[in-house]
TORKOL-4160 file (C-alpha; in steps of 0.2 Angstrom, whole numbers, padded with zeros to 4 digits, m for minus):
264
<pt num="1" X="0438" Y="0688" Z="0532"/>
<pt num="2" X="0421" Y="0680" Z="0531"/>
<pt num="3" X="0413" Y="0696" Z="0523"/>
<pt num="4" X="0428" Y="0699" Z="0512"/>
<pt num="5" X="0428" Y="0682" Z="0504"/>
<pt num="6" X="0410" Y="0681" Z="0502"/>
<pt num="7" X="0409" Y="0699" Z="0494"/>
<pt num="8" X="0424" Y="0694" Z="0482"/>
<pt num="9" X="0415" Y="0678" Z="0477"/>
<pt num="10" X="0398" Y="0685" Z="0475"/>
<pt num="11" X="0405" Y="0700" Z="0465"/>
<pt num="12" X="0414" Y="0688" Z="0453"/>
<pt num="13" X="0399" Y="0677" Z="0451"/>
<pt num="14" X="0388" Y="0692" Z="0447"/>
<pt num="15" X="0401" Y="0698" Z="0434"/>
<pt num="16" X="0401" Y="0680" Z="0426"/>
<pt num="17" X="0382" Y="0680" Z="0426"/>
<pt num="18" X="0381" Y="0697" Z="0418"/>
<pt num="19" X="0392" Y="0691" Z="0404"/>
<pt num="20" X="0384" Y="0674" Z="0402"/>
<pt num="21" X="0400" Y="0665" Z="0408"/>
<pt num="22" X="0393" Y="0657" Z="0424"/>
<pt num="23" X="0397" Y="0639" Z="0420"/>
<pt num="24" X="0402" Y="0626" Z="0432"/>
<pt num="25" X="0420" Y="0627" Z="0428"/>
<pt num="26" X="0420" Y="0645" Z="0431"/>
<pt num="27" X="0412" Y="0643" Z="0448"/>
<pt num="28" X="0426" Y="0632" Z="0453"/>
<pt num="29" X="0440" Y="0644" Z="0447"/>
<pt num="30" X="0431" Y="0659" Z="0455"/>
<pt num="31" X="0431" Y="0651" Z="0472"/>
<pt num="32" X="0448" Y="0644" Z="0470"/>
<pt num="33" X="0456" Y="0660" Z="0465"/>
<pt num="34" X="0447" Y="0670" Z="0480"/>
<pt num="35" X="0451" Y="0656" Z="0493"/>
<pt num="36" X="0469" Y="0654" Z="0488"/>
<pt num="37" X="0473" Y="0673" Z="0490"/>
<pt num="38" X="0466" Y="0673" Z="0507"/>
<pt num="39" X="0473" Y="0656" Z="0512"/>
<pt num="40" X="0491" Y="0662" Z="0507"/>
<pt num="41" X="0490" Y="0673" Z="0523"/>
<pt num="42" X="0484" Y="0660" Z="0535"/>
<pt num="43" X="0493" Y="0647" Z="0545"/>
<pt num="44" X="0492" Y="0629" Z="0538"/>
<pt num="45" X="0480" Y="0618" Z="0548"/>
<pt num="46" X="0472" Y="0633" Z="0557"/>
<pt num="47" X="0453" Y="0633" Z="0561"/>
<pt num="48" X="0452" Y="0649" Z="0550"/>
<pt num="49" X="0456" Y="0639" Z="0535"/>
<pt num="50" X="0441" Y="0628" Z="0538"/>
<pt num="51" X="0430" Y="0643" Z="0541"/>
<pt num="52" X="0437" Y="0650" Z="0525"/>
<pt num="53" X="0431" Y="0635" Z="0515"/>
<pt num="54" X="0414" Y="0635" Z="0523"/>
<pt num="55" X="0411" Y="0653" Z="0519"/>
<pt num="56" X="0417" Y="0652" Z="0501"/>
<pt num="57" X="0404" Y="0638" Z="0498"/>
<pt num="58" X="0391" Y="0647" Z="0507"/>
<pt num="59" X="0394" Y="0662" Z="0496"/>
<pt num="60" X="0390" Y="0652" Z="0480"/>
<pt num="61" X="0375" Y="0644" Z="0488"/>
<pt num="62" X="0368" Y="0661" Z="0493"/>
<pt num="63" X="0371" Y="0668" Z="0476"/>
<pt num="64" X="0363" Y="0654" Z="0466"/>
<pt num="65" X="0347" Y="0652" Z="0477"/>
<pt num="66" X="0337" Y="0658" Z="0463"/>
<pt num="67" X="0341" Y="0642" Z="0453"/>
<pt num="68" X="0332" Y="0631" Z="0466"/>
<pt num="69" X="0337" Y="0613" Z="0468"/>
<pt num="70" X="0347" Y="0613" Z="0452"/>
<pt num="71" X="0364" Y="0619" Z="0459"/>
<pt num="72" X="0372" Y="0602" Z="0463"/>
<pt num="73" X="0386" Y="0604" Z="0450"/>
<pt num="74" X="0389" Y="0622" Z="0455"/>
<pt num="75" X="0390" Y="0617" Z="0474"/>
<pt num="76" X="0401" Y="0603" Z="0470"/>
<pt num="77" X="0412" Y="0614" Z="0459"/>
<pt num="78" X="0413" Y="0627" Z="0474"/>
<pt num="79" X="0419" Y="0614" Z="0486"/>
<pt num="80" X="0432" Y="0608" Z="0474"/>
<pt num="81" X="0438" Y="0625" Z="0471"/>
<pt num="82" X="0438" Y="0630" Z="0489"/>
<pt num="83" X="0448" Y="0614" Z="0493"/>
<pt num="84" X="0460" Y="0617" Z="0479"/>
<pt num="85" X="0463" Y="0635" Z="0484"/>
<pt num="86" X="0465" Y="0632" Z="0502"/>
<pt num="87" X="0478" Y="0618" Z="0499"/>
<pt num="88" X="0487" Y="0627" Z="0485"/>
<pt num="89" X="0502" Y="0631" Z="0495"/>
<pt num="90" X="0504" Y="0613" Z="0502"/>
<pt num="91" X="0501" Y="0606" Z="0485"/>
<pt num="92" X="0515" Y="0616" Z="0478"/>
<pt num="93" X="0526" Y="0608" Z="0492"/>
<pt num="94" X="0520" Y="0591" Z="0487"/>
<pt num="95" X="0525" Y="0594" Z="0469"/>
<pt num="96" X="0542" Y="0600" Z="0474"/>
<pt num="97" X="0545" Y="0584" Z="0484"/>
<pt num="98" X="0539" Y="0573" Z="0470"/>
<pt num="99" X="0551" Y="0581" Z="0458"/>
<pt num="100" X="0565" Y="0578" Z="0471"/>
<pt num="101" X="0559" Y="0560" Z="0472"/>
<pt num="102" X="0560" Y="0558" Z="0453"/>
<pt num="103" X="0578" Y="0565" Z="0453"/>
<pt num="104" X="0583" Y="0552" Z="0467"/>
<pt num="105" X="0574" Y="0538" Z="0458"/>
<pt num="106" X="0583" Y="0542" Z="0442"/>
<pt num="107" X="0600" Y="0542" Z="0452"/>
<pt num="108" X="0595" Y="0526" Z="0460"/>
<pt num="109" X="0591" Y="0518" Z="0443"/>
<pt num="110" X="0607" Y="0523" Z="0436"/>
<pt num="111" X="0617" Y="0516" Z="0451"/>
<pt num="112" X="0607" Y="0500" Z="0449"/>
<pt num="113" X="0611" Y="0499" Z="0431"/>
<pt num="114" X="0630" Y="0502" Z="0434"/>
<pt num="115" X="0629" Y="0488" Z="0447"/>
<pt num="116" X="0621" Y="0476" Z="0435"/>
<pt num="117" X="0634" Y="0480" Z="0422"/>
<pt num="118" X="0648" Y="0477" Z="0434"/>
<pt num="119" X="0640" Y="0460" Z="0439"/>
<pt num="120" X="0638" Y="0455" Z="0421"/>
<pt num="121" X="0656" Y="0459" Z="0417"/>
<pt num="122" X="0661" Y="0448" Z="0432"/>
<pt num="123" X="0650" Y="0434" Z="0426"/>
<pt num="124" X="0657" Y="0436" Z="0408"/>
<pt num="125" X="0675" Y="0434" Z="0415"/>
<pt num="126" X="0670" Y="0418" Z="0425"/>
<pt num="127" X="0663" Y="0411" Z="0409"/>
<pt num="128" X="0679" Y="0415" Z="0400"/>
<pt num="129" X="0690" Y="0407" Z="0413"/>
<pt num="130" X="0679" Y="0392" Z="0412"/>
<pt num="131" X="0683" Y="0389" Z="0394"/>
<pt num="132" X="0700" Y="0382" Z="0400"/>
<pt num="133" X="0693" Y="0369" Z="0411"/>
<pt num="134" X="0685" Y="0352" Z="0406"/>
<pt num="135" X="0669" Y="0351" Z="0396"/>
<pt num="136" X="0660" Y="0345" Z="0412"/>
<pt num="137" X="0666" Y="0359" Z="0422"/>
<pt num="138" X="0663" Y="0372" Z="0408"/>
<pt num="139" X="0645" Y="0365" Z="0407"/>
<pt num="140" X="0642" Y="0367" Z="0426"/>
<pt num="141" X="0649" Y="0385" Z="0426"/>
<pt num="142" X="0638" Y="0390" Z="0411"/>
<pt num="143" X="0623" Y="0382" Z="0419"/>
<pt num="144" X="0626" Y="0391" Z="0436"/>
<pt num="145" X="0629" Y="0408" Z="0426"/>
<pt num="146" X="0612" Y="0406" Z="0417"/>
<pt num="147" X="0603" Y="0401" Z="0433"/>
<pt num="148" X="0609" Y="0418" Z="0441"/>
<pt num="149" X="0605" Y="0428" Z="0425"/>
<pt num="150" X="0588" Y="0421" Z="0422"/>
<pt num="151" X="0582" Y="0420" Z="0440"/>
<pt num="152" X="0563" Y="0419" Z="0440"/>
<pt num="153" X="0563" Y="0426" Z="0458"/>
<pt num="154" X="0572" Y="0442" Z="0452"/>
<pt num="155" X="0560" Y="0443" Z="0436"/>
<pt num="156" X="0545" Y="0442" Z="0447"/>
<pt num="157" X="0551" Y="0455" Z="0459"/>
<pt num="158" X="0554" Y="0467" Z="0445"/>
<pt num="159" X="0537" Y="0464" Z="0438"/>
<pt num="160" X="0528" Y="0466" Z="0454"/>
<pt num="161" X="0538" Y="0482" Z="0458"/>
<pt num="162" X="0534" Y="0489" Z="0441"/>
<pt num="163" X="0515" Y="0485" Z="0444"/>
<pt num="164" X="0516" Y="0494" Z="0461"/>
<pt num="165" X="0524" Y="0509" Z="0453"/>
<pt num="166" X="0511" Y="0510" Z="0440"/>
<pt num="167" X="0497" Y="0509" Z="0453"/>
<pt num="168" X="0506" Y="0523" Z="0463"/>
<pt num="169" X="0507" Y="0534" Z="0448"/>
<pt num="170" X="0488" Y="0532" Z="0445"/>
<pt num="171" X="0484" Y="0536" Z="0463"/>
<pt num="172" X="0495" Y="0552" Z="0462"/>
<pt num="173" X="0486" Y="0557" Z="0446"/>
<pt num="174" X="0469" Y="0554" Z="0456"/>
<pt num="175" X="0475" Y="0565" Z="0471"/>
<pt num="176" X="0482" Y="0578" Z="0460"/>
<pt num="177" X="0466" Y="0580" Z="0450"/>
<pt num="178" X="0455" Y="0580" Z="0465"/>
<pt num="179" X="0466" Y="0592" Z="0475"/>
<pt num="180" X="0471" Y="0605" Z="0463"/>
<pt num="181" X="0485" Y="0598" Z="0452"/>
<pt num="182" X="0488" Y="0606" Z="0435"/>
<pt num="183" X="0484" Y="0596" Z="0420"/>
<pt num="184" X="0502" Y="0595" Z="0415"/>
<pt num="185" X="0506" Y="0587" Z="0432"/>
<pt num="186" X="0492" Y="0574" Z="0430"/>
<pt num="187" X="0498" Y="0570" Z="0413"/>
<pt num="188" X="0515" Y="0567" Z="0420"/>
<pt num="189" X="0508" Y="0554" Z="0432"/>
<pt num="190" X="0498" Y="0546" Z="0418"/>
<pt num="191" X="0514" Y="0545" Z="0407"/>
<pt num="192" X="0524" Y="0538" Z="0422"/>
<pt num="193" X="0510" Y="0525" Z="0425"/>
<pt num="194" X="0511" Y="0520" Z="0406"/>
<pt num="195" X="0530" Y="0518" Z="0407"/>
<pt num="196" X="0529" Y="0507" Z="0423"/>
<pt num="197" X="0514" Y="0497" Z="0416"/>
<pt num="198" X="0524" Y="0493" Z="0400"/>
<pt num="199" X="0538" Y="0486" Z="0411"/>
<pt num="200" X="0525" Y="0475" Z="0421"/>
<pt num="201" X="0518" Y="0467" Z="0405"/>
<pt num="202" X="0520" Y="0448" Z="0405"/>
<pt num="203" X="0534" Y="0442" Z="0393"/>
<pt num="204" X="0530" Y="0423" Z="0393"/>
<pt num="205" X="0518" Y="0419" Z="0379"/>
<pt num="206" X="0507" Y="0408" Z="0390"/>
<pt num="207" X="0504" Y="0422" Z="0402"/>
<pt num="208" X="0502" Y="0435" Z="0389"/>
<pt num="209" X="0487" Y="0424" Z="0382"/>
<pt num="210" X="0480" Y="0422" Z="0400"/>
<pt num="211" X="0480" Y="0440" Z="0405"/>
<pt num="212" X="0481" Y="0449" Z="0388"/>
<pt num="213" X="0463" Y="0455" Z="0389"/>
<pt num="214" X="0465" Y="0464" Z="0406"/>
<pt num="215" X="0481" Y="0472" Z="0400"/>
<pt num="216" X="0472" Y="0478" Z="0384"/>
<pt num="217" X="0458" Y="0486" Z="0394"/>
<pt num="218" X="0470" Y="0495" Z="0405"/>
<pt num="219" X="0480" Y="0501" Z="0390"/>
<pt num="220" X="0464" Y="0508" Z="0382"/>
<pt num="221" X="0459" Y="0517" Z="0399"/>
<pt num="222" X="0476" Y="0525" Z="0400"/>
<pt num="223" X="0473" Y="0531" Z="0382"/>
<pt num="224" X="0456" Y="0537" Z="0386"/>
<pt num="225" X="0461" Y="0546" Z="0402"/>
<pt num="226" X="0475" Y="0556" Z="0392"/>
<pt num="227" X="0462" Y="0560" Z="0378"/>
<pt num="228" X="0449" Y="0567" Z="0391"/>
<pt num="229" X="0462" Y="0577" Z="0400"/>
<pt num="230" X="0468" Y="0585" Z="0384"/>
<pt num="231" X="0450" Y="0591" Z="0380"/>
<pt num="232" X="0448" Y="0596" Z="0399"/>
<pt num="233" X="0431" Y="0587" Z="0400"/>
<pt num="234" X="0421" Y="0588" Z="0416"/>
<pt num="235" X="0420" Y="0569" Z="0418"/>
<pt num="236" X="0439" Y="0567" Z="0419"/>
<pt num="237" X="0440" Y="0563" Z="0437"/>
<pt num="238" X="0427" Y="0549" Z="0435"/>
<pt num="239" X="0439" Y="0542" Z="0421"/>
<pt num="240" X="0453" Y="0543" Z="0433"/>
<pt num="241" X="0443" Y="0533" Z="0446"/>
<pt num="242" X="0439" Y="0520" Z="0433"/>
<pt num="243" X="0457" Y="0519" Z="0428"/>
<pt num="244" X="0462" Y="0516" Z="0446"/>
<pt num="245" X="0450" Y="0502" Z="0449"/>
<pt num="246" X="0455" Y="0494" Z="0432"/>
<pt num="247" X="0473" Y="0495" Z="0437"/>
<pt num="248" X="0470" Y="0486" Z="0453"/>
<pt num="249" X="0459" Y="0473" Z="0445"/>
<pt num="250" X="0472" Y="0470" Z="0431"/>
<pt num="251" X="0486" Y="0468" Z="0443"/>
<pt num="252" X="0477" Y="0455" Z="0453"/>
<pt num="253" X="0482" Y="0442" Z="0441"/>
<pt num="254" X="0492" Y="0428" Z="0450"/>
<pt num="255" X="0500" Y="0417" Z="0437"/>
<pt num="256" X="0503" Y="0399" Z="0441"/>
<pt num="257" X="0521" Y="0403" Z="0437"/>
<pt num="258" X="0522" Y="0417" Z="0450"/>
<pt num="259" X="0515" Y="0406" Z="0463"/>
<pt num="260" X="0527" Y="0392" Z="0460"/>
<pt num="261" X="0542" Y="0404" Z="0460"/>
<pt num="262" X="0537" Y="0411" Z="0476"/>
<pt num="263" X="0534" Y="0394" Z="0485"/>
<pt num="264" X="0551" Y="0387" Z="0479"/>
């Protein structure tokens, strides 16, 4: 296995050199392709997989020794490619599970929406019934209904839930980019983060003013990540890391209204 993987990688590297195509991205793809083919025949979690990764990286280092100390990017690319290749099967399983989770989430959202519609219908009937009572009782019923509909606790929980989902989507985008996710998969996570982020945006004008700048910065970074991904630029992973940090910082805002609601 050791000799085979090294020979395969070195042959591909030499071929790329001969055609002038030995760029950093090509190194990553060469290693990824070679490793994934061998890894598919090995048991997940076995020591052979660790040896496979080590040998693949060693093959690149040995092949590029003539470049001296200027091989940091190539070595980094070889490590990334080896990890992506060795984890390709497991990553496919993760993608499948994520798809199943999205299906379940959609079903859950639909059931929650139906429940909300049923509750709204019941409340509407109570209001209709209250019209036949005295003015004082009618006012009391309407006040109670409005208090239930406009619950600050429910609003805050929904906002925090949306914030959490936005952060999770960006975490998944980072993991997918780091461990072999396809660009389409990473884009899906970014789109998902944008959707949840929009739901988490503050609606009260005073709060909008207070945290508007942070949210604007986050929105810009989401757009930047999407643009960089589309161009397949090398520093995309750094952009994703910056986006993750920006999201965490943006959602640190603890509005006075939130604190008062939680302590009531």
